[in-house]
LOMARZA-116263 format. One record per residue: residue number from 1; residue in three letters; x, z, y of N, C-alpha, C in turn. Coordinates in steps of 0.02 Angstrom, whole numbers, plus 32768, in hexadecimal, padded with zeros to 4 digits. Example, Ala and Ser with C-alpha at 12.3 -4.5 7.8 and 13.67 -1.06 7.14 Angstrom:
# residues 2
{1, ALA, {8294, 8186, 7EE4}, {8267, 8186, 7F1F}, {8294, 8186, 7F5B}}
{2, SER, {8282, 8162, 7F90}, {82AC, 8165, 7FCB}, {8285, 818A, 8002}}
# end
This chain:
# residues 205
{1, UNK, {CEC8, 21B0, 1827}, {CEE4, 218C, 17ED}, {CED9, 2141, 17F6}}
{2, UNK, {CF0F, 211B, 17E7}, {CF09, 20D2, 17EE}, {CEE3, 20B6, 17B4}}
{3, UNK, {CEAF, 208D, 17C0}, {CE89, 2070, 1788}, {CEB3, 203D, 1762}}
{4, UNK, {CEA6, 203B, 1722}, {CECB, 200C, 16F7}, {CEB3, 1FC5, 1703}}
{5, UNK, {CEE2, 1F98, 1709}, {CECF, 1F51, 1711}, {CEC2, 1F32, 16CD}}
{6, UNK, {CEA4, 1EF8, 16CF}, {CE93, 1ED7, 1690}, {CECF, 1EBB, 166B}}
{7, UNK, {CF09, 1EBB, 168C}, {CF45, 1E9E, 166B}, {CF76, 1ED3, 1653}}
{8, UNK, {CF64, 1F13, 165D}, {CF94, 1F47, 164A}, {CFA2, 1F47, 15FF}}
{9, UNK, {CF6D, 1F37, 15D8}, {CF77, 1F39, 1590}, {CFA0, 1EFF, 1576}}
{10, UNK, {CFAD, 1ECD, 15A1}, {CFD4, 1E92, 158B}, {D01E, 1EA1, 158D}}
{11, UNK, {D035, 1ECA, 15BA}, {D07C, 1ED5, 15C4}, {D0A1, 1EEE, 1586}}
{12, UNK, {D084, 1F1E, 1560}, {D0A8, 1F31, 1522}, {D0B3, 1EF8, 14F2}}
{13, UNK, {D081, 1ECC, 14ED}, {D089, 1E93, 14C0}, {D0C0, 1E63, 14D9}}
{14, UNK, {D0C3, 1E5A, 151B}, {D0F9, 1E30, 1535}, {D13D, 1E4D, 1526}}
{15, UNK, {D142, 1E8F, 152D}, {D182, 1EB0, 151D}, {D193, 1EA8, 14D3}}
{16, UNK, {D15E, 1EAF, 14A8}, {D16A, 1EA9, 1460}, {D17F, 1E62, 144E}}
{17, UNK, {D15F, 1E30, 146E}, {D172, 1DEB, 1460}, {D1BA, 1DDD, 1477}}
{18, UNK, {D1CD, 1DFA, 14B0}, {D212, 1DF0, 14C7}, {D244, 1E0E, 1497}}
{19, UNK, {D234, 1E49, 147C}, {D261, 1E68, 144B}, {D266, 1E3E, 140C}}
{20, UNK, {D22D, 1E21, 13F6}, {D22E, 1DF7, 13BA}, {D258, 1DB8, 13C5}}
{21, UNK, {D252, 1D9B, 1401}, {D27C, 1D60, 1410}, {D2C6, 1D73, 1410}}
{22, UNK, {D2D6, 1DAC, 142D}, {D31B, 1DC2, 142E}, {D336, 1DCE, 13E8}}
{23, UNK, {D30D, 1DED, 13BD}, {D321, 1DF9, 1378}, {D329, 1DB8, 1352}}
{24, UNK, {D2FD, 1D87, 135F}, {D302, 1D46, 133E}, {D343, 1D23, 1352}}
{25, UNK, {D355, 1D26, 1392}, {D393, 1D07, 13A8}, {D3D0, 1D28, 1389}}
{26, UNK, {D3CE, 1D6A, 1383}, {D406, 1D8E, 1364}, {D40D, 1D79, 131B}}
{27, UNK, {D3D4, 1D76, 12F7}, {D3D6, 1D62, 12B1}, {D3EE, 1D1A, 12AA}}
{28, UNK, {D3DA, 1CEF, 12D9}, {D3EF, 1CAA, 12D7}, {D43B, 1CA4, 12DF}}
{29, UNK, {D457, 1CC7, 130F}, {D4A0, 1CC5, 131A}, {D4C5, 1CE3, 12DF}}
{30, UNK, {D4AA, 1D19, 12C2}, {D4CA, 1D37, 1287}, {D4C8, 1D06, 124C}}
{31, UNK, {D490, 1CE3, 1243}, {D48B, 1CB2, 120D}, {D4BC, 1C78, 1216}}
{32, UNK, {D4C2, 1C60, 1255}, {D4F1, 1C2A, 1262}, {D539, 1C40, 1256}}
{33, UNK, {D549, 1C7E, 126B}, {D58C, 1C98, 1260}, {D59B, 1C9E, 1215}}
{34, UNK, {D56A, 1CB5, 11EE}, {D574, 1CBA, 11A6}, {D57E, 1C76, 1186}}
{35, UNK, {D558, 1C44, 119C}, {D55F, 1C01, 1180}, {D5A3, 1BE3, 1191}}
{36, UNK, {D5BD, 1BF2, 11CC}, {D5FF, 1BD8, 11E0}, {D635, 1BFB, 11B8}}
{37, UNK, {D62E, 1C3C, 11AC}, {D662, 1C62, 118A}, {D65E, 1C5C, 113E}}
{38, UNK, {D623, 1C4A, 1123}, {D618, 1C4C, 10DB}, {D64A, 1C21, 10B3}}
{39, UNK, {D658, 1BE2, 10C6}, {D684, 1BB9, 109D}, {D6CB, 1BD2, 1098}}
{40, UNK, {D6E1, 1BFC, 10C7}, {D725, 1C15, 10C4}, {D72E, 1C4C, 1090}}
{41, UNK, {D6F7, 1C66, 1076}, {D6FC, 1C99, 1043}, {D6E0, 1C83, 1000}}
{42, UNK, {D6D3, 1C43, 0FF8}, {D6B5, 1C2A, 0FBA}, {D6E5, 1BFA, 0F97}}
{43, UNK, {D6DA, 1BF3, 0F56}, {D6FE, 1BC1, 0F30}, {D6DD, 1B7D, 0F39}}
{44, UNK, {D6FE, 1B47, 0F23}, {D6E2, 1B03, 0F2F}, {D69B, 1AFB, 0F16}}
{45, UNK, {D689, 1B1A, 0EDD}, {D644, 1B10, 0EC5}, {D612, 1B32, 0EF3}}
{46, UNK, {D623, 1B6C, 0F0D}, {D5F7, 1B8D, 0F3D}, {D5EF, 1B64, 0F7C}}
{47, UNK, {D625, 1B45, 0F93}, {D621, 1B1A, 0FCE}, {D5F6, 1ADD, 0FBF}}
{48, UNK, {D5FC, 1AC3, 0F81}, {D5D2, 1A8A, 0F6D}, {D588, 1A9C, 0F70}}
{49, UNK, {D575, 1AD8, 0F5A}, {D530, 1AEE, 0F5D}, {D517, 1AF3, 0FA5}}
{50, UNK, {D542, 1B0D, 0FD1}, {D52F, 1B11, 1018}, {D527, 1ACB, 1036}}
{51, UNK, {D553, 1A9D, 1023}, {D54E, 1A59, 103C}, {D50E, 1A38, 1023}}
{52, UNK, {D4FD, 1A44, 0FE4}, {D4BE, 1A29, 0FC9}, {D482, 1A46, 0FEE}}
{53, UNK, {D486, 1A86, 0FFE}, {D450, 1AA6, 1024}, {D449, 1A85, 1069}}
{54, UNK, {D481, 1A76, 1089}, {D47F, 1A57, 10CB}, {D460, 1A11, 10C7}}
{55, UNK, {D470, 19EB, 1092}, {D453, 19A8, 108B}, {D408, 19AD, 107F}}
{56, UNK, {D3F3, 19DD, 1054}, {D3AB, 19E5, 1047}, {D386, 19FC, 1086}}
{57, UNK, {D3A9, 1A1F, 10B2}, {D389, 1A33, 10F1}, {D377, 19F6, 111B}}
{58, UNK, {D3A2, 19C3, 111A}, {D393, 1985, 113D}, {D353, 1965, 1121}}
{59, UNK, {D34C, 1966, 10DE}, {D310, 194B, 10BF}, {D2D2, 1974, 10D3}}
{60, UNK, {D2DB, 19B5, 10D9}, {D2A2, 19E0, 10EB}, {D28A, 19D3, 1132}}
{61, UNK, {D2B7, 19BD, 115E}, {D2A3, 19AC, 11A3}, {D26F, 1973, 11A3}}
{62, UNK, {D27A, 1942, 1178}, {D24A, 190B, 1173}, {D208, 1922, 1156}}
{63, UNK, {D20B, 194F, 1124}, {D1CE, 196A, 1107}, {D1A7, 1993, 113A}}
{64, UNK, {D1CB, 19B6, 1165}, {D1AA, 19DD, 1199}, {D187, 19B0, 11CC}}
{65, UNK, {D1A2, 1974, 11D6}, {D182, 1945, 1204}, {D13E, 192E, 11EA}}
{66, UNK, {D13A, 191B, 11AB}, {D0FC, 1901, 1190}, {D0CA, 1939, 117F}}
{67, UNK, {D0E2, 196E, 115F}, {D0B6, 19A3, 1149}, {D0A9, 19D6, 1180}}
{68, UNK, {D0DE, 19E7, 11A6}, {D0D6, 1A1A, 11D9}, {D0B6, 1A01, 1219}}
{69, UNK, {D0D1, 19CB, 1236}, {D0B8, 19B2, 1276}, {D07A, 1986, 126E}}
{70, UNK, {D07E, 1957, 123E}, {D046, 1928, 1235}, {D00F, 1944, 1208}}
{71, UNK, {D01F, 1975, 11DF}, {CFED, 1993, 11B3}, {CFD8, 1967, 1179}}
{72, UNK, {D003, 1937, 1166}, {CFF4, 1909, 112F}, {D01A, 191F, 10F1}}
{73, UNK, {CFF8, 1920, 10B9}, {D017, 1936, 107A}, {D039, 18FA, 105A}}
{74, UNK, {D07A, 18F5, 1063}, {D0A1, 18BE, 1047}, {D0D0, 18DA, 1012}}
{75, UNK, {D0CE, 18BB, 0FD7}, {D0F8, 18D0, 0F9F}, {D130, 189F, 0F92}}
{76, UNK, {D13E, 1873, 0FC2}, {D171, 183F, 0FB8}, {D1B0, 184C, 0FE0}}
{77, UNK, {D1B8, 1888, 0FFA}, {D1F2, 1896, 1024}, {D233, 188C, 0FFD}}
{78, UNK, {D235, 18A6, 0FC0}, {D272, 189F, 0F97}, {D281, 1856, 0F87}}
{79, UNK, {D24E, 182D, 0F83}, {D259, 17E6, 0F74}, {D27F, 17C4, 0FAD}}
{80, UNK, {D26C, 17D2, 0FEB}, {D28F, 17B3, 1023}, {D2D6, 17CF, 102B}}
{81, UNK, {D2DF, 180E, 101B}, {D323, 182A, 1019}, {D34C, 1805, 0FE5}}
{82, UNK, {D32E, 17F9, 0FAA}, {D352, 17D5, 0F75}, {D362, 178E, 0F88}}
{83, UNK, {D332, 176B, 0FA8}, {D33E, 1726, 0FBC}, {D377, 1723, 0FEE}}
{84, UNK, {D377, 174F, 101F}, {D3AD, 174F, 1050}, {D3EF, 1762, 1032}}
{85, UNK, {D3EF, 1794, 1004}, {D42D, 17AA, 0FE6}, {D44B, 1775, 0FB9}}
{86, UNK, {D422, 1755, 0F90}, {D43C, 1721, 0F63}, {D454, 16E4, 0F8B}}
{87, UNK, {D430, 16D3, 0FC1}, {D445, 169A, 0FEA}, {D48A, 16A8, 1009}}
{88, UNK, {D491, 16E3, 1026}, {D4D2, 16F4, 1045}, {D509, 16F8, 1012}}
{89, UNK, {D4FA, 1714, 0FD6}, {D52D, 1719, 0FA2}, {D543, 16D5, 0F89}}
{90, UNK, {D512, 16A9, 0F7D}, {D523, 1666, 0F64}, {D54D, 163F, 0F97}}
{91, UNK, {D53C, 1646, 0FD7}, {D560, 1620, 100A}, {D5A6, 163B, 1015}}
{92, UNK, {D5AD, 167D, 1018}, {D5F0, 169A, 1024}, {D61F, 168E, 0FEA}}
{93, UNK, {D604, 168C, 0FAC}, {D630, 167C, 0F73}, {D645, 1633, 0F73}}
{94, UNK, {D622, 1609, 0F99}, {D635, 15C3, 0F9F}, {D660, 15B6, 0FDD}}
{95, UNK, {D676, 15EB, 0FFD}, {D6A3, 15E4, 1036}, {D683, 15E2, 107A}}
{96, UNK, {D641, 15EC, 107E}, {D621, 15ED, 10BF}, {D635, 162B, 10E7}}
{97, UNK, {D63C, 1626, 1128}, {D64A, 1662, 1151}, {D60E, 1691, 1150}}
{98, UNK, {D61D, 16D0, 115A}, {D5E9, 1703, 1155}, {D5B0, 16F8, 1186}}
{99, UNK, {D5C1, 16E8, 11C5}, {D58C, 16DF, 11F7}, {D55D, 16A7, 11E5}}
{100, UNK, {D578, 166E, 11CF}, {D54E, 1635, 11BD}, {D523, 1645, 1180}}
{101, UNK, {D540, 1669, 114F}, {D51A, 167B, 1113}, {D4E1, 16AA, 1125}}
{102, UNK, {D4ED, 16DB, 1151}, {D4B9, 1709, 1166}, {D482, 16E4, 118B}}
{103, UNK, {D495, 16B6, 11B7}, {D464, 1691, 11DF}, {D437, 1667, 11B2}}
{104, UNK, {D455, 1644, 1181}, {D42E, 161A, 1155}, {D402, 1644, 1126}}
{105, UNK, {D41C, 167E, 1111}, {D3F4, 16AB, 10E6}, {D3B7, 16C5, 110D}}
{106, UNK, {D3C1, 16D8, 114C}, {D389, 16EF, 1175}, {D357, 16B8, 1181}}
{107, UNK, {D370, 167B, 118E}, {D343, 1642, 119A}, {D31A, 1632, 115C}}
{108, UNK, {D33A, 1631, 1121}, {D316, 1623, 10E3}, {D2E1, 1658, 10D5}}
{109, UNK, {D2F3, 1697, 10DF}, {D2C2, 16CD, 10D5}, {D288, 16C6, 1105}}
{110, UNK, {D297, 16B3, 1143}, {D262, 16AB, 1175}, {D233, 1672, 1162}}
{111, UNK, {D24F, 163A, 114C}, {D225, 1600, 113A}, {D1F9, 1610, 10FF}}
{112, UNK, {D216, 162F, 10CB}, {D1EE, 1641, 1090}, {D1B9, 1675, 10A3}}
{113, UNK, {D1CD, 16A5, 10CC}, {D19D, 16D7, 10E2}, {D164, 16B9, 110B}}
{114, UNK, {D173, 1687, 1134}, {D13F, 1666, 115B}, {D110, 1640, 112D}}
{115, UNK, {D12C, 161C, 10FC}, {D103, 15F6, 10CD}, {D0D5, 1624, 10A4}}
{116, UNK, {D0EF, 165F, 1094}, {D0C5, 1690, 1070}, {D094, 16B2, 109F}}
{117, UNK, {D0AA, 16C1, 10DC}, {D080, 16E7, 1109}, {D047, 16BF, 1127}}
{118, UNK, {D04F, 167D, 112E}, {D01A, 1656, 114D}, {CFD9, 1659, 1125}}
{119, UNK, {CFDA, 164B, 10E3}, {CF9B, 1654, 10BE}, {CF88, 169D, 10B4}}
{120, UNK, {CFBA, 16C9, 10B4}, {CFAB, 1710, 10A8}, {CF87, 1730, 10E4}}
{121, UNK, {CF88, 170E, 111F}, {CF64, 1729, 1158}, {CF19, 172B, 114C}}
{122, UNK, {CF01, 1706, 111B}, {CEB9, 1704, 110D}, {CEA2, 173F, 10E3}}
{123, UNK, {CED1, 1767, 10CA}, {CEBF, 17A0, 10A2}, {CEDE, 17DF, 10C0}}
{124, UNK, {CEC8, 1819, 10A9}, {CEE2, 1858, 10C3}, {CEDB, 188E, 108E}}
{125, UNK, {CEFD, 18C6, 109C}, {CEF9, 1902, 1072}, {CF0E, 18F3, 102A}}
{126, UNK, {CEE5, 1904, 0FF8}, {CEFB, 18FC, 0FB3}, {CEFF, 18B3, 0F9E}}
{127, UNK, {CEDB, 1886, 0FC0}, {CEE1, 183F, 0FB0}, {CF25, 1825, 0FC6}}
{128, UNK, {CF3C, 183B, 0FFF}, {CF7F, 1829, 1015}, {CFB4, 1846, 0FE5}}
{129, UNK, {CFA8, 1882, 0FCC}, {CFD5, 18A0, 0F9C}, {CFDA, 1875, 0F5D}}
{130, UNK, {CFA1, 185A, 0F46}, {CFA2, 182F, 0F0B}, {CFCA, 17F0, 0F16}}
{131, UNK, {CFC1, 17D1, 0F51}, {CFE5, 1793, 0F61}, {D030, 17A0, 0F62}}
{132, UNK, {D044, 17D5, 0F86}, {D08C, 17E3, 0F8C}, {D0AA, 17FB, 0F4A}}
{133, UNK, {D082, 181F, 0F21}, {D09B, 1834, 0EDF}, {D0A7, 17F7, 0EB3}}
{134, UNK, {D07B, 17C6, 0EB6}, {D085, 1789, 0E8F}, {D0C4, 1765, 0EA5}}
{135, UNK, {D0CF, 1761, 0EE6}, {D10C, 1741, 0EFF}, {D14A, 1767, 0EEA}}
{136, UNK, {D147, 17AA, 0EEC}, {D180, 17D2, 0ED8}, {D191, 17C7, 0E8E}}
{137, UNK, {D15D, 17C1, 0E65}, {D169, 17B4, 0E1E}, {D188, 176F, 0E13}}
{138, UNK, {D170, 173D, 0E39}, {D18C, 16FA, 0E34}, {D1D5, 16F9, 0E47}}
{139, UNK, {D1E7, 1719, 0E7E}, {D22D, 171B, 0E94}, {D258, 173E, 0E61}}
{140, UNK, {D240, 1775, 0E45}, {D266, 1799, 0E12}, {D274, 176D, 0DD5}}
{141, UNK, {D242, 1748, 0DBE}, {D24B, 171E, 0D84}, {D27C, 16E5, 0D92}}
{142, UNK, {D279, 16C9, 0DCF}, {D2A7, 1693, 0DE0}, {D2EF, 16AE, 0DE3}}
{143, UNK, {D2F9, 16E6, 0E03}, {D33C, 1702, 0E0A}, {D359, 1717, 0DC6}}
{144, UNK, {D32E, 172C, 0D98}, {D346, 1742, 0D57}, {D351, 1709, 0D27}}
{145, UNK, {D327, 16D6, 0D29}, {D329, 16A2, 0CF5}, {D350, 1664, 0D08}}
{146, UNK, {D357, 1656, 0D49}, {D37C, 161A, 0D5E}, {D3C7, 1629, 0D60}}
{147, UNK, {D3E5, 162F, 0D24}, {D42B, 1643, 0D1F}, {D45B, 1610, 0D3D}}
{148, UNK, {D448, 15D1, 0D40}, {D474, 159E, 0D5C}, {D480, 15AA, 0DA6}}
{149, UNK, {D452, 15CF, 0DC6}, {D458, 15DC, 0E0E}, {D46B, 1624, 0E1D}}
{150, UNK, {D449, 1653, 0DFD}, {D451, 1699, 0E0E}, {D47A, 16C0, 0DDB}}
{151, UNK, {D490, 16A1, 0DA5}, {D4B5, 16C2, 0D6F}, {D48A, 16F4, 0D49}}
{152, UNK, {D44A, 16F3, 0D54}, {D41C, 171C, 0D2D}, {D428, 1766, 0D34}}
{153, UNK, {D425, 1788, 0CFA}, {D42C, 17D2, 0CFB}, {D474, 17E7, 0D08}}
{154, UNK, {D4A3, 17B9, 0D03}, {D4EA, 17CA, 0D0F}, {D4FA, 17CE, 0D5A}}
{155, UNK, {D4D2, 17AE, 0D83}, {D4DE, 17B1, 0DCB}, {D517, 1784, 0DE1}}
{156, UNK, {D521, 1781, 0E22}, {D556, 1757, 0E40}, {D593, 1783, 0E4B}}
{157, UNK, {D5CA, 176D, 0E31}, {D609, 1793, 0E37}, {D637, 176F, 0E68}}
{158, UNK, {D66A, 1793, 0E7D}, {D69C, 1775, 0EAA}, {D685, 176C, 0EF1}}
{159, UNK, {D654, 1793, 0F07}, {D63D, 178D, 0F4C}, {D671, 17AC, 0F7B}}
{160, UNK, {D68B, 1786, 0FAA}, {D6BF, 17A2, 0FD6}, {D6A3, 17D6, 1006}}
{161, UNK, {D6C9, 180A, 1012}, {D6B5, 183D, 1042}, {D6BA, 1820, 1089}}
{162, UNK, {D68D, 1834, 10B5}, {D68D, 1818, 10F9}, {D6CC, 182B, 1120}}
{163, UNK, {D6DE, 1800, 114D}, {D713, 180D, 117E}, {D6F7, 1800, 11C3}}
{164, UNK, {D6F7, 1833, 11ED}, {D6D8, 182F, 122F}, {D70D, 1838, 1265}}
{165, UNK, {D71C, 1801, 1289}, {D74E, 1803, 12C0}, {D790, 181F, 12A8}}
{166, UNK, {D7A6, 1809, 126D}, {D7E5, 1821, 1252}, {D7E1, 1863, 122D}}
{167, UNK, {D7A7, 1882, 122D}, {D79E, 18C2, 120A}, {D786, 18B4, 11C3}}
{168, UNK, {D7B0, 18C1, 1192}, {D79F, 18B6, 114C}, {D778, 18F2, 1131}}
{169, UNK, {D744, 18E4, 110A}, {D71B, 1919, 10ED}, {D726, 191F, 10A1}}
{170, UNK, {D761, 190E, 108A}, {D76E, 1913, 1042}, {D771, 195B, 102B}}
{171, UNK, {D78B, 1987, 1055}, {D78E, 19CE, 1043}, {D748, 19EC, 1042}}
{172, UNK, {D739, 1A1A, 1015}, {D6F5, 1A37, 1011}, {D6DE, 1A56, 1052}}
{173, UNK, {D70A, 1A7B, 1075}, {D6F6, 1A9B, 10B3}, {D6E6, 1A67, 10E9}}
{174, UNK, {D70E, 1A33, 10ED}, {D702, 19FF, 1120}, {D6BF, 19DC, 1113}}
{175, UNK, {D6B0, 19CF, 10D3}, {D671, 19AD, 10C4}, {D636, 19DB, 10D3}}
{176, UNK, {D63F, 1A1C, 10C8}, {D609, 1A4B, 10D8}, {D5F9, 1A4B, 1122}}
{177, UNK, {D62C, 1A4B, 114D}, {D61F, 1A4B, 1195}, {D607, 1A07, 11AD}}
{178, UNK, {D614, 19D3, 1186}, {D5FB, 1991, 1198}, {D5B0, 198A, 118B}}
{179, UNK, {D597, 19AB, 1156}, {D551, 19A1, 1141}, {D51F, 19B5, 1177}}
{180, UNK, {D524, 19F0, 1197}, {D4F2, 1A00, 11CB}, {D4F2, 19D0, 1205}}
{181, UNK, {D52B, 19B0, 1213}, {D52D, 1981, 124A}, {D500, 1944, 123E}}
{182, UNK, {D4F3, 1935, 11FE}, {D4CB, 18FA, 11F0}, {D481, 1905, 11FE}}
{183, UNK, {D46E, 1943, 120A}, {D427, 194F, 121B}, {D416, 1936, 1260}}
{184, UNK, {D449, 192B, 128A}, {D43D, 190F, 12CC}, {D424, 1943, 12FC}}
{185, UNK, {D428, 1935, 133D}, {D410, 1964, 136F}, {D3C4, 1969, 136E}}
{186, UNK, {D3AB, 199E, 138C}, {D364, 19AB, 138B}, {D33D, 1974, 13B0}}
{187, UNK, {D35C, 1956, 13E2}, {D338, 1924, 1408}, {D327, 18E8, 13DD}}
{188, UNK, {D352, 18D6, 13AD}, {D344, 189E, 1381}, {D305, 18AB, 1358}}
{189, UNK, {D2FE, 18E8, 1340}, {D2C3, 18F8, 1317}, {D285, 18F7, 1342}}
{190, UNK, {D28B, 190B, 1381}, {D251, 190A, 13AE}, {D23B, 18C2, 13BB}}
{191, UNK, {D26C, 1894, 13C3}, {D25B, 184E, 13CF}, {D238, 1831, 1391}}
{192, UNK, {D252, 1841, 1356}, {D233, 1828, 1319}, {D1EB, 1843, 1313}}
{193, UNK, {D1E2, 1883, 1323}, {D19F, 18A0, 131F}, {D170, 187E, 1350}}
{194, UNK, {D188, 1871, 138C}, {D15E, 1851, 13BF}, {D14A, 180B, 13AA}}
{195, UNK, {D176, 17E8, 1386}, {D166, 17A4, 1370}, {D137, 17A4, 1334}}
{196, UNK, {D13D, 17D7, 1309}, {D117, 17D7, 12CB}, {D0D2, 17F4, 12D2}}
{197, UNK, {D0C9, 1825, 12FE}, {D089, 1847, 1301}, {D04F, 181B, 1317}}
{198, UNK, {D058, 17EB, 1347}, {D01F, 17C1, 1358}, {D005, 179A, 131C}}
{199, UNK, {D032, 1782, 12F1}, {D01C, 175E, 12B5}, {CFF7, 178C, 1285}}
{200, UNK, {D010, 17C9, 127E}, {CFF0, 17F8, 1251}, {CFAC, 180C, 126B}}
{201, UNK, {CFA4, 180C, 12AD}, {CF64, 1820, 12C9}, {CF2D, 17EF, 12BA}}
{202, UNK, {CF3E, 17B1, 12A7}, {CF0B, 1780, 1297}, {CEEE, 178A, 1251}}
{203, UNK, {CF0E, 17B2, 1228}, {CEF5, 17BD, 11E4}, {CEB5, 17E5, 11E6}}
{204, UNK, {CE88, 17DA, 11B7}, {CE48, 17FE, 11B9}, {CE52, 1848, 11AE}}
{205, UNK, {CE27, 1873, 11C9}, {CE2D, 18BA, 11C2}, {CE1D, 18D1, 117B}}
# end
């Protein structure tokens, strides 16, 4: 009889992990297929909800960077989403091209985030949560009360739908397929993570 080697018990686990990966890939492709086919069977309001979900997914990517990769409890994610969204909305309603409005919105969010993050590096955990919660409350009050700029609780109306290389997104289905594209390729998120993590590592444990 051949003696059992020390690695024999590992092989079943490798097989099980391979099956789990295969099942995950199948579920991923099924999910993507459902998301592609979903707007063709929905009314405009249903497509609007899917588009809103896609936009919120972009916001969740940033939250995953700070909370998931860096391990920092930041409660100001929605504030930076709001700053970028209001900046882009205000500029596009004034006739700015979409690309320039997006670039300036990202730059403004980065500058404000850097100004907030530099002193916040001295705190961590629940203290960082307090700092970012205070900032989130301040941004909310400004966006709600400064009606001369943000229109207050009524919001900004007349925002033009994007047009990308001649492709108009005025139709609900077109806008839905446009939203996931704004999340950008995975490599962009990796570059952002690589740039942000060294700064986060300087914060106290």
